[in-house]
N, C-alpha and C positions, 0 to 999 in steps of 0.2 A: 504494500500500500504506500503510494507516494503522495497522498493527499490527506488532509485533516478535515473531516466533515464538520461543518459549522452551520448554525442558523444565524444569518446576519439581519438584524432589525433595520429596516429602511423606512419605516413609517415617518412621513413628513420630511424625508431627506432627499436631496437631489441625486439622480442617477443618470449618467450620460447614455444616450442611445443615438448612435450614428447610423444612417442608412435609410433606405426606403424599401418598400415591397413587403412580401409576406414574412421574411425572417425578422425584419425590424419591427413590424407590427406585432409579431408574437412577443417580442421583448418589451414593447410598450405595454401590452396587456399584462405581462408578468409583473412589471414594476408597479403599475397602477393597482393591480389586485392586491399587492402587498403593502399598499399605502404610500409608496414613494412618489416622487414627482419627476417628470422628464426634464433633463437639463441638456444644455448645449455643451460642446466640447470645451469651451473656455470657462466653464463654471468652476471657480476655485474650491468650492465646498464639496464637490462631488468626489467620492472615493471609489466608486464602482462605475464601470463602463461596458456597454455592449456595442461592438463594432460590427455592423452587418453591411459591410461595403464589398463591392466586387473585388477590389484590391485593398485589403485591410492593413497591410504590413506597416505603411508609414504612419497611419493614424494610431495604430496599436502601439508603435514605438514611442510616439510623442506622448501619449497618455501614460505609458509605463514610466517614462522618464520623469514625469511629475509625481510619481508615486501612486497613480491610480491603478487599481486592479482591473484587468481587462478580460472580457470573454468575447471570442470570435466564433460565431456559429460554424460548425463543421470544420474547424481548424484547431484541434486540440494542441498542436504545436505552438500556437500563438496565445493560448489561454493561461491566465493566472488562476482562474477558477472555472468550474463547469457548473451547469445548471441541472439538478437532478429532476427526475420525474417524482412528483409529490402526491402522496395520498393524504387527503385532508379530512381529519376527524377532529376538528378544532375543539380544544387546544392541542390535540395530538396531531403532529405532522410527521409523516414517515417519508423520508427522502431516499430515493434509489438512484445511485449513480454508477456509471461504468467508466469513469475517467475519460469520457469522450469517445470511448470505443464504439458504442452503439446506443443511440437514443431509442431506437426501436426496441431493443432488448429491455432497457429500463422501463419503457412504457408497458411492455408485455408483462413484466413482473408486477408493476403497479396494478394493472387490471386484474391479475390473478389474486393479488392481496385484497383488492376491493371486494371480491366475493367471499373472502374469509373473515375479514375484520368487521364487526357489527357497527352500524351507524351510531349506536349509543356509547361507543368507546370514549368519545369526548365527554360524555356525562360522567363516566367513571373518573376520568382525569380531573374534572372540575370538582367532583365530590371529594377526591383525595386532597386537592388543594384547600378546599374549605375546611377539611378535617385535620389540617396540619397541626394546629395548636392542640387539639384533642389528642392526637397521636403522641405529641411530645409530653403531654401531661400524663398519659397512661404509661408510656415507655420512655422514661427520662434518659436511659442509656441509648446512645445512637445505634450500637450494634444490636441490642435487643429489639429496638424499633425496626431496624432493617430486616431482621430475621422474621418478625411477625408479619411484616408486609410481604416478604418473599413467599411465606407460606400461604397468605391470603390470595396472592396473585397467581399461584401455581395452578397447573392443569387440574381442574376439578375443585379448586379452592373457592371460598365464598365470594372472592372478587376476581374470579377467572376472567381475564380480559376478553375472551372469546364468547362469554356468556352475555347475551343481550340484556339480561336483567341485573348484571353485576353493579351497575351504577346506582341502583336503587337500594343496595344493601350495605353501603359504606357506613351508615349510622348504626345498623345492626351489628356490623363487625366491630366498630369502636366500642360499643356498649355490651357486647356479648363475650363469650368465652373464645378468645382468639388463640389459635394454635400457632406455634412458631417452630422454626428449625432449631433443634436443641443445641446449646453450646457444648463444647467438648472437642474430642479429636476424632476425625473420620479418615479412613485410609482408602485410597483409590489405587488399585493395581491395574495399570493400563494393559489392555490387550493388544494395542497397536499404537502407532504414532498418529493415527487418523482421528481427528476430533469427532468425526461423524460416528465413530464407534463408542463414544461415551453414551451411557444410559441417561435417561431423563433425570434420574436421581443424581447421578454424578455431575451432570451439567448444572443442576440446581445448587449442589454443594460448592462448585467452583465459583458460581455467581454470588454466593452468600458468604463465603469464607472471609474471616478477618485476617487470617494468615494462611499462606500456602507454603509448605515445605516440599521441595522437589529434589529428587535424586538426579545424579548425572545421567544424561541420556533421555530425559523428558523433552520431547520436541517443542520448539517454539510455537508450533501450531496449537498444541495443547495449552501452553501457558497463555496464549492469546485469549483463551476462554475464561481466564481468571479475572475477577473484578479488578478494575484498573487501580483502585486505591487500596487494595488489599496488600498487606505486607508480604513480601516474597523472600524466602531464604533458601539457600542451597544446603543440602545435607548429604552425608555419605550414604552409600547403599546399606540399607538395613537399619540406619540410625533412626531413633524415635526422638523427635524434637520435644523440648519442654513446651507443654501446652500453655497458651496465653488465655486471658479472659476472652470469651467469645468462642467462635468456631475456628478450629485449626484443621486444615485438610492436608494430608500427606500424600504426595503423588509418587508412586513407585514406577520406575521405568519399565517399558515392555520387555 
């Protein structure tokens, strides 16, 4: 992966769009839909630009020299950023990108996900946002709070994101008997270096762990499934790390 996926807020901010025709019009609609304003090339406040010109090289270079991030449709070699295909379940936004390799593939994946993710997914997100203070009150420890939420959002959990009615149950979850992934030490013995061979339980443990101890030989593709802010330590083969507060997962090499 050579790109960092980000959501850039442009509401009320100028975005440069150069060009005419279908490609430029598509970028105008994209900017306006996100609340931005269309700016000309010389606007000093603009930080993003779409260059939909027949010969975009010079304009892209001028803008980039000013520190503006540039997107040129169908020219990934000239792009500082690419535009993903977006599935909108506001406030949930799911962006699918291919690094400019194939916009058609990104769209096909989005359309497939459209049939899977319920329209009420946004209501679940809004309910969780509204219940943030109640969550902190009930689970003052951040790790405990995260584990309770992971359990609720799991497949078949009370807040399963694929359940159309899950957004209506946030209050019941906050006031009821919430189950959580138990703290302690869990061991995962890898069968291969392919992350697709992880079971659902193993994937959930890696996503919930506070610390992951890994033996030599655990592939980077497996480590990429670990929660980004979890502590990661290397251990020798067969070594059992000292448990820390929360959930510790030990990864054994295949």
